C-alpha positions in Angstrom: -6.3 -17.2 18.3 -4.9 -13.7 18.7 -1.5 -12.2 18.9 1.3 -14.3 20.3 2.5 -11.9 23.0 5.7 -13.7 23.7 6.8 -13.6 20.1 5.6 -10.0 19.8 7.7 -8.9 22.8 10.7 -10.8 21.5 10.4 -9.1 18.1 10.3 -5.7 19.8 13.2 -6.4 22.1 15.5 -7.9 19.5 14.4 -5.4 16.8 13.9 -8.5 14.6 12.1 -6.5 11.8 14.3 -3.3 11.9 15.9 -3.8 8.5 12.6 -4.8 6.8 10.9 -1.7 8.3 13.8 0.6 7.2 13.5 -0.8 3.6 9.7 -0.3 3.6 10.2 3.3 4.8 12.9 4.0 2.2 10.5 2.7 -0.5 7.6 4.8 0.7 9.6 8.0 1.0 12.0 7.8 -1.9 10.4 5.5 -4.5 6.7 5.8 -4.0 6.8 9.5 -2.9 4.4 8.8 0.0 4.4 11.9 2.3 1.2 11.3 4.3 -0.7 8.6 6.0 -3.1 7.3 4.7 -2.1 7.5 1.1 -4.1 5.7 -1.6 -2.7 4.9 -5.0 -5.4 3.9 -7.4 -4.2 3.6 -10.9 -2.7 7.0 -11.8 -4.5 8.8 -9.0 -2.8 9.4 -5.6 -4.9 10.5 -2.7 -3.7 11.6 0.7 -5.9 11.8 3.7 -9.1 10.1 4.7 -11.6 9.8 1.9 -15.2 8.7 1.8 -16.2 5.3 0.5 -18.1 7.0 -2.3 -15.0 9.0 -3.3 -12.8 5.9 -3.4 -15.4 3.9 -5.4 -15.7 6.7 -7.9 -11.9 6.9 -8.4 -11.8 3.2 -8.9 -14.5 3.4 -11.5 -12.8 6.3 -13.3 -9.4 4.5 -13.3 -11.0 1.3 -14.6 -12.5 3.3 -17.5 -8.9 4.4 -18.4 -7.7 0.8 -18.7 -7.7 -1.1 -21.9 -8.2 -4.8 -22.1 -4.5 -5.3 -22.7 -3.4 -3.4 -19.5 -5.9 -4.9 -17.0 -6.2 -8.5 -16.3 -8.8 -9.8 -13.8 -7.1 -10.9 -10.7 -3.9 -9.0 -11.5 -2.0 -8.0 -8.3 1.1 -5.9 -7.7 3.6 -6.3 -4.9 6.0 -4.0 -3.1 8.4 -4.2 -6.0 5.8 -3.3 -8.6 3.9 -5.3 -11.2 
């Protein structure tokens, strides 16, 4: 299928997603305190920069150990506005 080049060009030329992009940047800078890319937020741990698969896996394991059954529900997901 691929990228719809006509729609993509139109979005760029009309700046269709400008406001959404600005809101996402504001959230990243001012609410989530993200100062570098990539930034990983895993539980209470915040990592900046590229990390190995093994490091990420270990942090996930460590963060899961901190959870109690009341605070972690299988399939739980958080959105841009939180949980």
